[in-house]
C-alpha positions in Angstrom: 90.0 -175.8 108.3 92.6 -173.3 107.1 95.9 -172.6 108.6 98.2 -169.6 108.7 101.4 -169.5 110.7 100.7 -171.1 114.1 97.0 -170.6 114.0 94.3 -173.0 112.9 90.7 -172.0 112.4 87.9 -174.2 113.8 85.5 -175.7 111.3 81.9 -174.6 111.3 80.9 -177.9 113.0 83.6 -177.5 115.7 82.7 -173.9 116.3 79.0 -174.7 116.7 79.7 -176.5 119.9 81.1 -173.3 121.3 78.2 -171.2 120.0 75.5 -173.5 121.3 76.9 -174.2 124.8 75.0 -173.0 127.8 75.8 -173.1 131.5 73.0 -175.7 132.0 74.1 -177.6 129.0 77.9 -177.8 128.9 79.2 -179.5 125.7 82.2 -181.6 126.7 82.7 -185.3 126.6 84.7 -187.5 129.0 84.9 -190.7 130.9 85.6 -192.3 134.3 88.6 -194.7 134.0 88.8 -196.9 137.1 92.2 -198.3 137.8 93.8 -200.9 140.1 95.8 -199.4 143.0 96.4 -195.8 143.8 97.7 -193.5 141.0 100.5 -191.2 142.0 99.5 -187.6 141.0 103.1 -186.5 140.4 103.9 -189.6 138.3 100.7 -189.2 136.3 101.4 -185.5 135.6 105.0 -186.3 134.5 103.6 -189.0 132.2 101.2 -186.5 130.6 104.0 -183.9 130.3 106.2 -186.4 128.5 103.4 -187.2 125.9 101.7 -183.9 125.6 103.7 -183.0 122.4 101.8 -185.8 120.7 98.6 -183.7 121.0 99.7 -180.1 120.7 96.1 -178.9 120.5 95.9 -179.6 124.2 98.1 -176.6 124.8 96.0 -174.3 122.6 93.1 -171.9 123.4 90.0 -171.5 121.3 90.3 -167.8 120.6 87.4 -165.8 119.2 88.0 -163.8 116.0 87.6 -160.0 116.3 83.9 -159.1 116.1 83.2 -162.8 115.3 84.2 -162.1 111.6 85.5 -165.7 111.4 85.2 -168.8 113.5 87.7 -169.0 116.5 91.3 -170.1 116.0 93.5 -172.3 118.0 96.3 -170.2 119.6 99.1 -171.3 121.8 98.5 -170.8 125.6 101.5 -168.7 126.5 101.0 -169.5 130.2 100.2 -173.2 129.8 100.5 -175.0 133.1 99.5 -178.6 133.7 98.5 -177.9 137.3 95.6 -175.9 135.8 94.4 -179.0 134.0 95.2 -182.0 136.2 93.8 -182.0 139.7 93.9 -184.2 142.8 90.8 -185.5 144.6 90.7 -188.0 147.5 87.6 -190.0 148.4 88.7 -192.2 151.2 86.9 -195.5 151.1 84.4 -194.3 148.5 82.0 -196.7 146.9 81.2 -196.8 143.2 78.0 -194.7 143.9 80.0 -192.1 145.7 82.6 -192.0 142.9 79.7 -191.5 140.4 78.2 -188.7 142.5 81.6 -186.9 142.7 82.2 -187.4 139.0 78.8 -185.9 138.2 79.7 -182.9 140.3 83.0 -182.4 138.6 81.6 -183.0 135.1 78.7 -180.6 135.2 80.3 -177.1 135.0 81.5 -175.6 131.7 85.2 -175.6 131.0 87.1 -172.3 131.3 87.3 -170.7 127.9 90.5 -168.8 129.0 92.6 -172.0 128.9 92.9 -175.1 126.7 89.5 -176.9 127.0 90.3 -180.1 128.9 90.7 -181.3 132.5 91.5 -184.5 134.3 90.9 -185.4 137.9 93.0 -188.0 139.6 90.7 -189.6 142.2 92.4 -191.7 144.9 91.1 -193.7 147.9 88.3 -195.7 146.4 87.3 -198.9 148.2 89.0 -202.1 147.0 92.3 -200.3 146.6 91.2 -198.5 143.4 91.6 -195.1 141.8 90.0 -193.3 138.9 90.6 -190.7 136.3 87.7 -188.4 135.5 88.3 -186.6 132.2 86.5 -183.6 130.5 87.3 -182.6 126.9 85.3 -180.0 125.0 83.3 -181.3 122.0 84.8 -178.6 119.8 88.2 -180.3 120.3 87.3 -183.9 119.8 84.4 -186.2 119.0 83.9 -189.6 120.4 86.1 -191.4 117.9 89.1 -189.0 118.2 88.6 -189.0 121.9 89.2 -192.8 121.9 92.4 -192.2 119.9 93.5 -189.7 122.6 92.7 -192.3 125.3 95.2 -194.5 123.6 97.9 -191.8 123.8 97.2 -191.1 127.5 97.3 -194.7 128.4 99.6 -197.6 127.6 99.3 -201.1 126.3 101.7 -202.5 129.0 102.6 -201.8 132.6 106.1 -200.9 131.5 105.9 -199.1 128.2 108.7 -197.8 126.0 109.4 -194.1 126.5 107.6 -191.7 124.1 109.4 -190.1 121.3 111.2 -186.9 122.1 109.3 -183.6 121.7 110.2 -181.7 118.6 111.2 -178.0 118.7 108.0 -175.9 118.2 108.0 -172.1 118.2 104.8 -171.3 120.1 104.1 -167.8 118.8 101.5 -165.6 120.3 98.5 -164.8 118.2 98.7 -162.0 115.7 97.6 -158.4 116.4 93.9 -157.8 116.0 94.3 -156.1 112.6 96.0 -159.2 111.1 93.5 -161.5 112.7 90.7 -159.5 111.0 92.4 -159.8 107.7 93.0 -163.6 108.3 89.3 -164.1 109.2 88.1 -162.3 106.0 90.6 -164.2 103.8 89.5 -167.5 105.4 85.8 -166.6 104.7 86.7 -166.1 101.1 88.5 -169.4 101.0 85.7 -171.2 102.7 83.2 -169.7 100.2 85.3 -171.0 97.3 85.3 -174.4 98.9 81.5 -174.4 99.3 81.0 -173.3 95.6 83.3 -176.1 94.5 81.4 -178.6 96.7 78.1 -177.5 95.1 79.5 -177.9 91.6 80.4 -181.5 92.3 77.3 -182.7 94.0 76.5 -185.1 91.2 79.8 -187.0 91.7 79.2 -190.7 92.3 79.7 -191.9 95.9 79.3 -195.6 96.7 77.4 -198.0 94.4 76.6 -195.5 91.7 74.7 -193.3 94.1 75.1 -189.5 93.6 75.5 -186.9 96.3 72.3 -185.1 95.1 70.2 -188.3 95.5 71.8 -189.0 98.8 70.9 -185.5 100.1 67.4 -185.8 98.7 66.8 -189.1 100.6 68.3 -187.6 103.7 65.8 -184.7 103.6 63.0 -187.1 102.7 63.8 -189.0 105.9 64.4 -186.1 108.2 61.8 -183.5 107.3 58.8 -185.5 108.6 60.3 -185.5 112.1 60.2 -181.7 112.1 56.7 -181.6 110.7 55.2 -184.2 113.2 56.1 -183.3 116.8 57.0 -186.2 119.1 55.2 -187.2 122.3 57.6 -185.9 124.8 59.3 -188.3 127.2 59.3 -187.5 131.0 62.9 -186.2 130.7 62.2 -183.8 127.7 62.2 -180.7 129.8 64.4 -177.6 130.2 67.7 -178.5 131.8 68.9 -177.3 135.2 72.7 -177.8 134.9 73.2 -180.5 137.7 74.1 -184.0 136.6 73.4 -187.6 137.8 75.1 -190.7 136.5 74.2 -194.4 136.2 76.2 -197.2 134.5 75.8 -200.8 133.4 78.3 -203.2 131.9 77.8 -206.2 129.8 79.9 -209.1 128.4 81.0 -208.4 124.8 81.1 -212.2 124.3 77.4 -212.3 125.1 76.7 -209.4 122.7 78.5 -211.3 119.9 76.5 -214.4 120.6 73.2 -212.5 120.6 74.2 -211.0 117.2 75.0 -214.5 115.8 71.7 -215.9 117.2 69.3 -213.1 116.4 71.1 -211.0 113.7 71.8 -207.3 113.6 74.8 -205.2 114.7 76.1 -204.2 118.1 74.3 -200.9 117.5 71.1 -202.8 116.9 71.5 -204.7 120.1 72.2 -201.5 122.0 69.0 -199.8 120.6 66.9 -202.9 121.3 68.0 -202.9 124.9 67.4 -199.2 125.1 63.9 -199.6 123.6 63.0 -202.2 126.3 64.3 -199.9 129.0 62.5 -196.8 127.8 59.2 -198.8 127.5 59.4 -199.7 131.2 60.5 -196.1 132.1 57.6 -194.5 130.2 55.1 -196.9 131.8 56.5 -196.1 135.2 55.7 -192.4 134.5 52.2 -193.3 133.4 52.8 -192.9 129.7 51.4 -195.3 127.1 53.8 -197.3 125.0 51.3 -199.0 122.6 52.6 -198.5 119.0 55.0 -195.8 120.4 58.4 -195.1 119.0 61.3 -193.4 120.8 63.2 -191.1 118.5 66.9 -191.6 119.2 69.6 -189.5 117.6 72.8 -191.5 116.9 76.0 -189.8 115.8 77.7 -191.5 112.9 81.5 -191.5 112.4 82.4 -189.7 109.1 86.1 -190.1 109.4 88.2 -191.7 106.7 91.1 -194.0 107.6 93.6 -191.3 107.1 91.7 -189.0 109.6 91.6 -191.5 112.5 93.9 -189.5 114.7 92.8 -186.1 113.7 91.2 -183.8 116.3 87.9 -182.0 115.7 84.6 -183.4 114.7 83.6 -185.5 111.6 80.2 -186.7 112.5 76.8 -187.1 110.9 73.5 -187.9 112.7 70.9 -190.5 112.2 67.5 -190.4 113.8 66.3 -194.0 114.5 62.8 -194.8 115.6 63.0 -197.5 118.3 59.8 -199.4 119.3 59.1 -199.2 123.1 55.8 -201.0 123.2 57.1 -204.3 121.7 57.5 -206.6 124.6 59.1 -209.5 122.7 62.8 -208.5 122.5 63.5 -210.5 119.3 60.6 -208.7 117.5 62.0 -205.4 118.8 65.5 -206.3 117.5 64.1 -207.2 114.1 62.2 -203.9 113.9 65.3 -201.9 114.9 67.5 -203.9 112.4 65.0 -203.2 109.6 65.1 -199.5 110.4 68.8 -199.2 110.6 69.4 -201.3 107.4 67.0 -199.0 105.5 68.8 -195.9 106.7 72.1 -197.4 105.6 70.8 -198.6 102.3 69.5 -195.1 101.6 72.8 -193.6 102.6 71.0 -191.1 104.9 74.1 -190.4 107.0 76.2 -189.6 103.9 73.5 -187.3 102.6 73.2 -185.4 106.0 77.0 -185.1 106.1 77.2 -183.7 102.6 74.3 -181.3 103.2 75.9 -180.2 106.5 79.2 -179.6 104.6 77.6 -177.6 101.9 75.3 -175.5 104.2 77.5 -175.4 107.3 79.2 -172.2 106.3 76.3 -170.7 104.4 75.7 -168.2 107.3 78.6 -166.0 108.1 80.4 -166.8 111.4 79.1 -163.5 112.9 75.6 -164.7 112.3 76.2 -168.2 113.6 77.7 -166.8 116.8 74.7 -164.5 117.2 72.2 -167.4 116.6 74.0 -169.3 119.4 73.1 -166.6 121.9 69.4 -166.8 121.1 67.0 -168.8 123.4 66.9 -172.5 122.5 63.7 -173.5 120.7 61.5 -176.3 122.1 62.6 -179.8 121.1 59.9 -181.6 119.3 62.2 -183.8 117.2 64.2 -186.3 119.2 63.9 -187.8 122.7 67.6 -188.5 123.4 71.0 -189.0 122.0 72.7 -192.4 122.0 76.3 -192.6 120.9 78.3 -195.8 120.5 82.0 -195.5 120.2 84.2 -198.7 119.8 87.1 -198.7 122.3 90.2 -200.9 122.7 89.4 -204.5 123.4 92.8 -205.2 125.1 93.9 -204.3 128.7 95.4 -200.8 129.1 97.5 -199.4 131.8 98.0 -195.9 133.4 101.5 -195.4 134.9 101.7 -199.1 135.6 98.1 -199.4 137.0 95.7 -201.7 135.1 92.6 -200.1 133.8 89.7 -202.0 135.2 86.7 -200.3 133.6 86.0 -197.3 131.3 82.7 -195.6 131.7 81.6 -193.0 129.1 80.3 -189.5 130.0 78.3 -187.7 127.4 76.8 -184.1 127.2 73.1 -183.5 127.2 71.3 -180.5 125.7 68.2 -179.2 123.9 65.6 -180.4 126.4 67.0 -184.0 126.2 67.4 -184.5 129.9 68.9 -188.0 129.5 71.7 -189.2 127.2 73.3 -192.5 126.7 77.0 -193.2 125.9 78.2 -196.7 125.0 81.8 -197.8 124.6 83.7 -201.1 124.7 86.8 -202.0 126.6 88.6 -205.3 127.3 85.7 -207.6 126.3 83.0 -205.5 128.0 80.4 -203.1 126.7 79.8 -200.1 129.0 76.5 -198.1 129.1 76.8 -194.7 130.6 73.6 -192.7 131.3 73.9 -189.0 131.9 70.8 -187.4 133.4 70.0 -183.8 134.2 69.5 -183.4 138.0 66.0 -181.9 137.3 64.7 -183.4 134.1 66.3 -186.8 134.4 67.0 -187.2 138.1 65.7 -190.8 138.2 68.2 -192.0 135.6 69.1 -194.9 138.0 65.7 -196.4 137.3 66.4 -196.3 133.6 69.7 -198.1 134.2 67.8 -200.8 136.2 65.4 -201.2 133.4 68.3 -201.5 131.0 69.7 -204.4 132.9 66.4 -206.1 132.8 65.9 -205.5 129.1 69.4 -206.9 128.4 68.8 -210.1 130.4 65.5 -210.6 128.6 67.1 -210.2 125.1 69.9 -212.5 126.0 67.5 -215.2 127.3 65.2 -214.8 124.2 68.3 -215.2 121.9 69.1 -218.5 123.7 72.5 -217.1 124.9 73.8 -218.3 128.3 75.5 -216.0 130.8 79.2 -215.8 130.0 81.8 -216.2 132.7 84.6 -215.2 130.3 87.0 -213.0 132.2 88.5 -209.8 130.9 91.8 -210.3 129.1 94.7 -210.1 131.5 92.4 -210.4 134.5 92.3 -213.6 136.5 88.9 -215.0 137.1 87.6 -214.5 140.6 85.9 -217.2 142.6 82.1 -216.9 142.2 81.6 -216.0 145.9 84.1 -213.2 145.6 82.6 -211.6 142.5 81.0 -208.2 143.2 77.9 -207.4 141.0 78.9 -203.7 140.3 76.5 -203.0 137.4 73.5 -205.4 137.8 70.3 -204.5 139.5 68.5 -206.8 141.9 65.9 -207.5 139.3 68.4 -208.5 136.7 70.2 -210.7 139.1 66.9 -212.4 139.9 66.2 -212.9 136.2 69.7 -214.4 135.8 69.1 -216.8 138.6 65.9 -217.9 137.0 
């Protein structure tokens, strides 16, 4: 990104989320943070007000360049008002299912482009003396990794934290007149072109292990191109989207995940994909589709951030397309197949190649062309069945204005005829699966969640791992008779009992 004065221009990748967005496919991310007790709206607003200077981008508007000569710039909202971003909702005595239904309703609409692109809903009155925060942040502003960093700013590591540092003096100038913005856009285009030429001239620079960027790009293309040449067999949810949303969540012990990894090998991502493969197999069969020798094509975003970029906003992601077997009933065999595939992709540095190629080609088309392409009808999806994103979260208890965070459930966007998406995140010794379904294309996402619970229990059993009763850190263990099975299906509970 380039910067002049108080403005900062979006990168091509960030801007693409604005160009590609549709009413039926809003491109924001978020979460449902369930807390103990009832959160005071006024206290929460004051807490955000005291910390908002730590993330000044949250007071800025994505402002299109004149005639789309450049990508949009971040400009200060001269009428910024927290009451236009933080709202109160009361659901007296609401169950988890009623909370999820309300969260889906709140999450579905696009964010208002005329103000900074984020919203938080403080939801009080949930059964069991609980409350929740439903958040929405546009994908052009953050990716999953930087979103977790922002979560750590919004929340606290103790119930009585130290006060935040004082806000510095910032002159929030309005954006320049149109003529100067045209000049800035043209100058930024020249600067970006110089950067791209420099990138092309250094493509043979070594990356890790003696590999060159050219070889990495070649292997990435060699891996990706066949998926465009050979259309996939579409899943039941690969249909045009309607805009409504439905949610379903599962939660699993991270202690058990670690034990499965130790017993059967692989990474947390491999375990996630293995469970997803088992769930999709059942789901396809439920819809009358064959699973014999069938692979699900799953797009997985890969973090491209360096250590020094951890708290930066914007997007630094590459994508991997992983083939997951759905017709392999033995969960250990399925895990081995997934692990072999992901290890091959890592060995070939496919994610590095895709990121480098995206960086070199991302600005090849002028912004005015990219913006125009974003208004064209979306082509049919014959490449990938769904997106599955896994973002590590904090493994210690967090607090919101003194209220302990009990659970953190991810909300992910869906688009391009992928009527179901899966977000996975960790918090306080648990792994949370969050399914987002389109109300038309993926309306039975609850069944997929039930199948996920079954597939997880089968994998845990096949790995010889016993059910863990390890409580969350900072949470006293409840008597067995008082424990409420919030995420498990009846089938999974029956499998556990067996």
